[in-house]
N, C-alpha and C positions, 0 to 999 in steps of 0.2 A: 239536729243536734245529735252528736254521737255519744251514746252511753252504752258501755259494755257492763252488763249487770249479771254476773255469774253467781253472785252470792246466794241467791235463793235456793239453788240446788245444793250448795254447800250447807246452808242452814237447815235443810231438811234432814241431813244426816248428822246424828249426834256427835260423831267423832271428827267432823270436819275441822281442820285447824284454822283455816283462813278463807276469806272471800277476796275477790279481786275486782276492782272497778277502775277502768282507765289506766291499767298498769300499776295501780296502788294496791298493795296487799294490806288487808284489814283483818285484825284479830276477830275471831268470833266471840271471844270472851275476854274480859279484862277486869281488873280490880280498881275501884275508885273509892276513896274514903274507907268505909267499913264494909263494903259490899262488892260482890262479884256482879258484873253487868254483862248483858248479852247485846250483840249487835242487832238492833231493831231494823235498821235499813241504811242504805247509802246510795248516793247518786252524785251527779256532776252538776255544778253550778256553771252555767254558761251565760255569756253576753252576746247579743247579736248573732245567735245561732252557731257561729263558728269559732268563738273565743271561749275555750274551756278555762275557767278560772281556778276551780278547786274541786276536790272530791270531799263531800261532807258525809260524815258517818255519825249516826245517833246510837248511843248505848244507854240501855235502861235496865232496871232490875228484872223486868220481864217484858216480853214482846207485847206490843199492842198496835192496832191499826187506827187507833183513835187519837187524833191531835188533841182533843179536849182532855182525854185521859192523861196524856203527857203533860199538858199545861197545868192540870190540877194536881199532878203527882207531887208528893212531898219528899220522895227519896232521892238518892244519888242519881246523877246522870252525867253523861259526857257528850259533848258535841265536838267532833274533831274535824278540822279543815286541813286537808293535804293539798298544799299549793301546787298548781300545775303551770303557772306562769308568774313572772315577777310582777308584784303589785306594791306600789309605794304605800307607806303607812298613812299618808294623808287621804289617799283614795279609799283605803280600807276603813279608816275612821269615819269618813263622810258617808260611805255606803252603809255601815252599820247604823249610824245615827238616823239616816233617812229611813231605813227599813224598820227600825224600832219605832220611829215617830208615826209611820203609817199604820202601825198596829196598836197604838195606845191612844187613849183620850188625852185631852189637854191636862186634865187633873192627874192622870197617871204619869204623864211626862213630868209635870211639876213635882210630883212626889219623888221621882227618881233623879232629879236634877243633879244632885251631888254624885250619885253613883255613875251617871252617864258621863259627867266630867272626868271622874276617875278612870273610867273605861277608855275614853278618848285619849287621856294622857298616857295610857299604857302603850298605845301605838307608836308614840314618839320614841319609846325605848327600843322598838324593833327597827325603826327607820325604813326597812323594806322587807317584805316577805318574798323570798325567792323560790323558784321552782325547786321542789323537794322539801321545803320547810313544812313544819306541822304546827298548827295552832290548836290547842285543846282548851276547852272550857269545861271544867269539872265542878259540879255542884255537890256540896255536902251540907245536909241540913244543920242549921245552927252555926255553920262556919262561913258559908257564902260560896261564891264562884271563884275558883282559882283559874287565872288566865296563864297558860303555859305556852312558851315559844320554844320549840325544839327541846322539849322535856325539861325546860328551866322555868320555874314559876316566876313571872314578872309582876304579879300582883294578885290581890284578892278583892273582890267586890262583895260587900255584905248584903245579905237579905235575899229571901225567897222571891220577892217581887221583881228584883233585878234579873234573877235567873229566868223567871217566866217571861219577862220582856225580851230577853235575849233569845229564848227559844221561839218566840213569836216571829222572829225574823224569818224562820224557815217553816214554822207550823201554825202561824197566826191566820187570821181571816184574809190578810193581804201578804202572802209569803213572797219572798224575793223571786221564787220560781215555782209555779204550781206543780209541774211534773217532779221537781226535786222534793217537794213536800210529800207527794205520794210515795216516792221511793224511800224516803226516810221513815215513812209509816209502813214499810214492808210490802210495797207493791203498787 
């Protein structure tokens, strides 16, 4: 799997403006909700070794190498997906649902049934994510997770539990890709 990860050199220098992964330029810092966030890590999600699907970037209030710390965090966060190849909305929706289900118990899934249906419905609004599109998922405490498609909010899912379930797709005990989890956690 090809992964170009130059961001760590950039992150070591305070004044660095951006990192680049697979040709995608990523801001080192951004503002979500009421806080400034820093790029914690980024990497490429691939299928079958040779299909690069998207660059994922995780932004947090402060850097951490602990997935548990991210999942137990209560502050703002952003997970950004920079699409590298066209993906239809049905495939995206099914992939998210499967990855979420792998990381939750039956009781946790049942408790999030309404939120998961809302999340799946948002993908029909996109119809397709094309190369160059960006999907961001911004969590703000007390407000929920805003789902944005190319800088336009297409919906909000309430609750911290949903945000944790979503982050588990990449940072849970059964992440969609183990090396991507490591990259999102800074190395």
